C-alpha positions in Angstrom: 3.8 25.0 -21.8 6.1 27.9 -22.2 5.4 31.5 -21.0 5.4 32.6 -24.6 2.7 30.1 -25.6 0.3 30.6 -22.7 0.6 34.4 -22.9 0.0 34.3 -26.6 -3.0 32.0 -26.1 -4.5 34.3 -23.4 -4.0 37.4 -25.5 -5.6 35.9 -28.6 -8.5 34.4 -26.6 -9.4 37.7 -25.0 -8.9 39.6 -28.2 -11.5 37.2 -29.8 -14.1 37.5 -27.0 -13.5 41.2 -26.0 -16.8 42.7 -27.2 -19.0 39.9 -25.8 -17.0 39.8 -22.5 -17.4 43.6 -22.1 -21.2 43.3 -22.7 -21.5 40.5 -20.1 -19.6 42.2 -17.3 -20.3 45.9 -17.9 -23.0 46.2 -15.2 -21.8 43.3 -13.0 -20.9 45.5 -10.1 -24.5 46.6 -9.8 -25.3 43.0 -8.8 -22.4 42.6 -6.4 -22.8 44.8 -3.3 -20.1 42.9 -1.3 -17.5 43.5 -4.1 -18.4 47.2 -4.2 -17.8 47.4 -0.4 -14.5 45.6 -0.8 -13.4 48.0 -3.5 -14.5 51.0 -1.3 -12.4 49.6 1.6 -9.4 49.3 -0.7 -9.9 52.9 -1.8 -10.0 54.0 1.8 -6.7 52.2 2.5 -5.0 53.9 -0.5 -6.3 57.3 0.5 -5.2 56.8 4.1 -1.7 56.1 2.8 -1.4 59.4 1.0 -3.1 58.8 -2.3 -1.2 58.4 -5.6 -1.7 56.4 -8.8 -3.4 53.0 -8.6 -2.9 50.2 -11.1 -5.7 47.9 -12.1 -3.7 45.0 -13.6 -5.6 42.8 -16.0 -8.3 45.5 -16.3 -10.1 44.0 -19.3 -12.7 46.6 -20.5 -12.0 48.9 -17.6 -15.1 48.5 -15.4 -13.1 48.2 -12.2 -10.7 51.0 -13.2 -13.7 53.3 -13.7 -15.2 52.3 -10.4 -12.0 53.0 -8.6 -11.9 56.4 -10.2 -15.4 57.0 -9.0 -14.0 56.3 -5.5 -11.6 59.2 -6.0 -8.6 57.1 -6.8 -6.1 58.1 -9.6 -6.7 54.7 -11.2 -5.3 53.4 -14.6 -5.6 50.1 -16.3 -3.2 47.6 -17.9 -4.3 44.5 -19.9 -2.6 41.9 -22.1 -5.3 42.2 -24.7 -5.2 45.1 -27.2 -8.9 44.5 -28.0 -9.8 44.9 -24.4 -7.8 48.1 -24.1 -9.5 49.5 -27.2 -12.9 48.9 -25.5 -11.7 50.4 -22.2 -10.4 53.5 -24.0 -13.6 53.9 -25.9 -15.9 53.4 -22.9 -13.8 55.4 -20.5 -12.1 58.1 -22.6 -11.1 60.1 -19.5 -9.0 57.3 -18.0 -5.6 55.9 -18.9 -5.3 52.4 -20.3 -2.2 50.6 -21.6 -1.4 47.3 -23.2 1.0 45.3 -21.0 1.6 42.1 -19.2 1.7 41.4 -15.4 4.6 39.0 -16.1 6.7 42.0 -17.0 5.1 45.2 -15.7 6.4 48.3 -17.5 6.1 50.6 -14.5 8.9 52.3 -12.4 9.9 50.9 -9.1 7.7 52.1 -6.1 5.6 54.1 -8.5 2.0 53.1 -7.5 0.1 53.7 -4.3 -2.1 50.6 -4.7 -2.6 47.7 -7.0 -5.7 45.6 -7.9 -5.7 42.3 -9.7 -9.4 41.5 -10.0 -9.8 37.9 -11.1 -6.8 38.5 -13.4 -4.4 36.0 -11.9 -6.6 33.1 -12.8 -4.8 32.4 -16.1 -1.3 32.5 -14.6 0.3 29.1 -14.1 1.3 28.1 -10.6 5.0 28.3 -11.3 4.7 31.9 -12.6 2.6 33.4 -9.8 5.6 34.1 -7.6 7.3 36.1 -10.3 4.1 38.1 -11.0 3.7 39.0 -7.3 7.4 40.0 -7.2 6.6 42.5 -10.0 3.6 43.7 -8.0 5.8 44.3 -5.0 8.4 46.1 -7.1 6.0 48.7 -8.5 4.2 49.3 -5.2 5.4 51.9 -2.7 6.5 50.5 0.6 3.4 50.0 2.8 1.0 50.3 -0.1 -2.1 48.0 -0.3 -2.7 45.1 -2.7 -6.1 43.7 -3.5 -6.4 40.3 -5.2 -9.5 38.3 -6.2 -9.5 34.8 -7.5 -11.7 31.7 -8.0 -11.4 29.3 -5.0 -10.8 25.6 -5.7 -8.1 23.0 -6.3 -8.0 22.4 -10.0 -7.2 24.0 -13.4 -9.4 23.5 -16.4 -8.9 24.3 -20.1 -11.5 26.8 -21.3 -12.1 26.3 -25.0 -15.0 28.6 -25.6 -16.9 31.4 -23.9 -18.5 34.8 -24.0 -20.8 34.2 -27.0 -19.5 30.8 -27.8 -16.2 32.2 -29.3 -13.2 29.9 -29.3 -10.7 30.3 -26.5 -7.6 28.5 -25.2 -6.9 29.5 -21.6 -6.4 27.6 -18.4 -8.6 28.8 -15.5 -6.8 28.1 -12.2 -8.7 27.8 -9.0 -6.7 28.1 -5.8 -7.1 28.0 -2.1 -6.6 31.2 0.0 -3.7 29.6 2.0 -1.8 29.0 -1.2 -2.3 32.5 -2.3 -1.2 33.8 1.1 1.9 31.7 1.0 2.9 33.1 -2.4 2.3 36.6 -1.1 4.4 36.1 2.0 7.2 34.7 -0.1 7.0 37.8 -2.4 7.4 40.2 0.4 3.8 41.0 1.3 1.9 40.9 4.6 -1.7 39.5 4.5 -4.2 41.6 6.3 -7.5 40.0 5.5 -9.0 37.0 3.6 -12.6 36.8 2.5 -14.6 34.1 0.7 -17.9 35.0 -1.0 -20.4 33.9 -3.6 -21.8 36.3 -6.1 -22.3 36.9 -9.8 -18.5 37.4 -10.0 -17.7 33.8 -9.0 -19.4 30.7 -7.6 -16.8 30.8 -4.9 -14.6 33.8 -4.9 -11.6 34.6 -2.7 -10.5 38.1 -1.7 -7.1 38.9 -0.1 -5.9 42.3 1.1 -2.2 42.4 1.3 0.4 45.1 1.9 3.9 45.6 0.5 6.5 45.2 3.3 9.3 47.7 3.2 
């Protein structure tokens, strides 16, 4: 499977389900107090480092971006799916959203004070994760925090429909925290905290706080 094919499949799948996906997740943070606390801690870490723009990479319809803005961060969103970005712009017209790919982030070096990838690495093949994290490191300022969330497990499965029964073609990768931590170390990050939780976001979710090393 080439990068071009899986990226195209992911984009097309989320363009297809965008409206139903947005309806399903719009109020999900209201049901997930631990995730709200995690995002608040991330905001505190960014502000303690001097503030600055924060990238929500794989932002979907923009719910996490908007929550980060409510936490006084200068947050903006990037997503592969133009349909998702259209919804994000419509629902959050005061925020900035751009179409883009985490495999080739169109951001200047050392330009963001924090970066969140909230369950958005789940469609990245194993052999591409290191390159994605290298892009994250490049755009983060030295010492800036990184927040990742992911589904915990050991397998990948092909998702062929979802969010209203619409057709999809995306692989959902479940990973162990130790593997994610190894990828982060290899990309030039420290790992400051690892959390496992169960909520409406994921049957078993993993959270990692990292920090770009200088």
